[in-house]
C-alpha positions in Angstrom: 11.4 -86.5 32.1 11.4 -85.3 28.7 7.7 -86.1 28.4 6.8 -84.1 31.5 8.8 -81.2 30.3 7.0 -81.2 27.0 3.7 -81.4 28.7 4.6 -78.3 30.8 5.8 -76.4 27.9 2.8 -77.4 25.9 0.5 -76.2 28.7 2.4 -72.9 29.0 2.2 -72.5 25.2 -1.5 -72.9 25.3 -2.0 -70.5 28.3 -0.6 -67.5 26.5 -2.9 -67.7 23.4 -5.8 -68.5 25.7 -5.1 -65.3 27.7 -4.8 -63.3 24.5 -8.1 -64.7 23.2 -9.9 -63.9 26.4 -8.6 -60.3 26.4 -9.8 -59.8 22.9 -13.2 -61.4 23.7 -13.5 -59.1 26.7 -12.9 -56.0 24.5 -15.4 -57.2 21.9 -18.0 -57.9 24.7 -17.5 -54.6 26.5 -17.4 -52.5 23.3 -15.9 -49.1 22.8 -18.9 -47.2 21.5 -18.6 -44.5 24.2 -15.0 -43.8 23.2 -15.9 -43.9 19.5 -18.8 -41.5 20.1 -16.4 -39.1 21.9 -14.0 -39.5 19.0 -16.7 -38.7 16.4 -17.9 -35.6 18.4 -14.3 -34.3 18.6 -13.8 -35.0 14.9 -17.0 -33.1 14.1 -15.8 -30.1 16.2 -12.5 -30.2 14.5 -14.2 -30.2 11.1 -16.3 -27.2 12.0 -13.2 -25.4 13.2 -11.4 -26.2 10.0 -14.3 -25.0 7.9 -14.4 -21.7 9.9 -10.6 -21.4 9.4 -10.9 -21.9 5.7 -13.7 -19.4 5.4 -11.7 -16.8 7.5 -8.7 -17.5 5.3 -10.7 -16.9 2.1 -12.1 -13.6 3.5 -8.7 -12.5 4.6 -7.3 -13.3 1.1 -10.1 -11.3 -0.5 -9.4 -8.4 1.8 -5.7 -8.6 1.1 -6.4 -8.5 -2.7 -8.7 -5.5 -2.2 -6.1 -3.6 -0.1 -3.3 -4.4 -2.6 -5.5 -3.1 -5.4 -6.3 0.0 -3.4 -2.6 0.6 -2.6 -1.7 0.3 -6.2 -4.4 2.8 -7.1 -3.1 5.2 -4.4 0.5 4.8 -5.6 -0.6 5.6 -9.1 -2.5 8.7 -7.9 0.6 9.8 -5.9 2.8 9.4 -8.9 0.5 11.5 -11.0 0.2 14.1 -8.3 4.0 14.3 -8.0 4.4 14.7 -11.8 1.7 17.4 -11.8 3.4 19.2 -8.9 6.8 19.0 -10.8 5.2 20.3 -14.0 3.5 23.2 -12.1 6.9 24.0 -10.5 8.6 24.1 -13.8 5.9 26.3 -15.3 6.2 28.6 -12.3 9.9 28.9 -12.7 9.5 29.6 -16.4 6.9 32.3 -15.7 9.1 33.9 -13.0 12.1 33.9 -15.3 10.0 35.5 -18.1 8.7 38.1 -15.6 12.3 38.9 -14.4 13.4 39.3 -18.1 10.4 41.6 -18.7 11.3 43.6 -15.6 14.8 44.0 -16.8 13.7 45.1 -20.2 11.3 47.6 -18.7 14.1 48.8 -16.4 16.3 49.4 -19.5 13.5 51.2 -21.3 12.8 53.3 -18.2 16.5 54.3 -18.0 16.4 55.4 -21.6 13.2 57.4 -21.0 14.4 59.1 -17.9 17.7 60.1 -19.4 16.8 63.3 -21.2 20.4 63.7 -22.4 20.3 60.5 -24.4 20.7 60.9 -28.0 18.2 58.3 -28.9 15.9 58.3 -31.9 12.8 58.2 -29.7 10.7 61.4 -30.0 9.4 63.2 -26.9 5.8 62.1 -27.6 6.8 58.4 -27.8 8.9 58.8 -24.7 5.9 60.1 -22.7 3.8 57.2 -23.8 6.5 54.6 -22.9 6.9 56.3 -19.6 3.2 56.0 -18.8 3.3 52.3 -19.9 6.3 51.6 -17.7 4.7 53.3 -14.7 1.6 51.2 -15.2 3.7 48.1 -15.5 5.5 49.0 -12.2 2.2 49.4 -10.4 0.8 46.1 -11.6 4.0 44.3 -10.7 3.9 45.8 -7.2 0.3 44.7 -6.9 1.1 41.2 -8.0 3.9 41.0 -5.5 1.7 42.2 -2.6 -1.1 39.7 -3.6 1.2 36.7 -3.6 2.5 37.5 -0.1 
């Protein structure tokens, strides 16, 4: 019995490798060229898509660099414009302060000139010239004010 059992096992052990060999032979005989061709076509399509993506990425990176440079330029221009506006504002305030100081001085001179009873050292002739000057200044100041409005 042991011999019969060994023969059955031996037959079973040969059937499995034989089946495996037949399956592999069938695959080799039938071939997979059609599947491989589909695979290569798909790979080529993927390569083209990848190339297009790389090119698009490069163009986007270039555009990004250009836009960043443009933004930096615009920020610099904005900074310069703000500094210029601040400088002009300071100059305007200084000019207005000087104008107000001059107006006050002219007002004081006008009061001295109008006051006939003042015992100042100014002669009547000088007083008349200063009065004419102050009246001209008042007219030009009023014209400046009306022009700025």
